[in-house]
C-alpha positions in Angstrom: 76.8 162.1 38.4 80.2 161.9 36.7 81.2 159.0 34.4 84.7 157.7 33.9 86.3 155.6 31.2 88.1 153.3 33.6 86.9 150.5 35.8 86.7 151.4 39.5 87.4 148.0 41.1 88.4 144.4 40.5 92.0 143.1 40.3 91.3 141.5 36.8 89.4 144.5 35.4 92.1 145.0 32.8 90.9 141.7 31.3 87.2 142.6 31.3 85.6 143.8 28.1 82.8 145.6 30.0 83.2 148.4 32.5 81.2 151.4 33.8 82.3 153.7 36.5 80.3 156.6 37.9 80.7 158.8 41.0 77.5 159.9 42.6 76.2 162.0 45.4 78.6 164.9 44.8 81.5 162.4 44.5 80.9 160.6 47.8 80.3 157.2 46.3 81.8 155.3 43.3 79.6 152.8 41.5 81.7 150.4 39.5 80.5 147.7 37.1 82.8 145.2 35.4 82.4 142.0 33.5 82.7 139.9 30.4 86.1 138.6 31.7 88.2 136.6 29.3 91.3 134.7 30.4 93.6 132.2 28.7 93.3 128.6 29.8 96.3 126.2 30.1 96.2 125.6 26.3 96.4 129.4 25.6 92.8 129.6 24.5 90.6 132.5 25.6 87.7 131.4 27.8 85.0 133.5 29.4 85.2 133.3 33.1 82.7 134.1 35.8 83.3 136.8 38.3 82.7 135.2 41.7 80.6 132.1 41.6 77.3 133.3 40.2 77.7 135.8 37.4 79.7 137.2 34.5 79.2 140.9 35.5 79.2 142.7 38.9 78.4 146.1 40.3 80.0 147.3 43.6 79.7 150.5 45.4 82.5 152.1 47.5 83.2 155.3 49.3 85.6 157.6 47.4 89.1 158.6 48.4 91.6 160.8 46.8 91.4 161.8 43.2 93.9 160.2 40.8 96.8 162.6 40.5 99.0 160.7 38.1 100.2 163.4 35.6 100.4 160.9 32.8 96.8 159.8 33.3 94.6 162.9 33.8 91.4 160.8 34.4 90.5 162.7 37.5 88.7 159.6 38.8 88.3 159.2 42.6 89.8 156.0 44.1 87.5 153.4 45.7 88.3 153.0 49.4 87.2 150.7 52.1 84.9 147.8 52.0 82.2 147.3 49.4 78.9 149.0 50.6 76.6 147.3 48.1 76.8 144.8 45.3 75.0 142.6 42.7 76.0 140.1 40.1 74.4 139.6 36.7 74.5 137.2 33.8 74.3 139.6 30.8 75.6 142.9 29.7 72.0 144.3 29.5 71.4 143.3 33.1 74.7 144.8 34.2 73.9 148.1 32.4 70.5 148.3 34.0 71.9 147.3 37.4 74.6 150.0 37.2 72.0 152.7 36.5 69.8 151.4 39.4 72.7 151.6 41.8 73.6 155.1 40.6 70.0 156.2 41.3 69.9 154.4 44.7 73.2 155.8 46.0 72.5 159.3 44.7 69.4 159.3 47.1 71.5 158.1 50.0 73.6 161.3 50.1 
């Protein structure tokens, strides 16, 4: 397993306060968990927003593609490619942390 400091999926991940990203199975799969999304409402106030319809956090698993080669970045993180292979949503950060670890173990065994 290799851990990264950036989120691996979700178009609004830059507004999420929680993210975990781990490559597993010799880099074949990327397990990405994001959540605690805060966006401004029409009045300019920050409001917590659900991801999807049933949770504030989510984990998704993807196959990996090429490694980030941006010289200004240096993260070395593989890019998520294709459709989501597995996913779950959660209500709390604790559930999301436990779920991320569970998916990492599950997808390590698949390889």
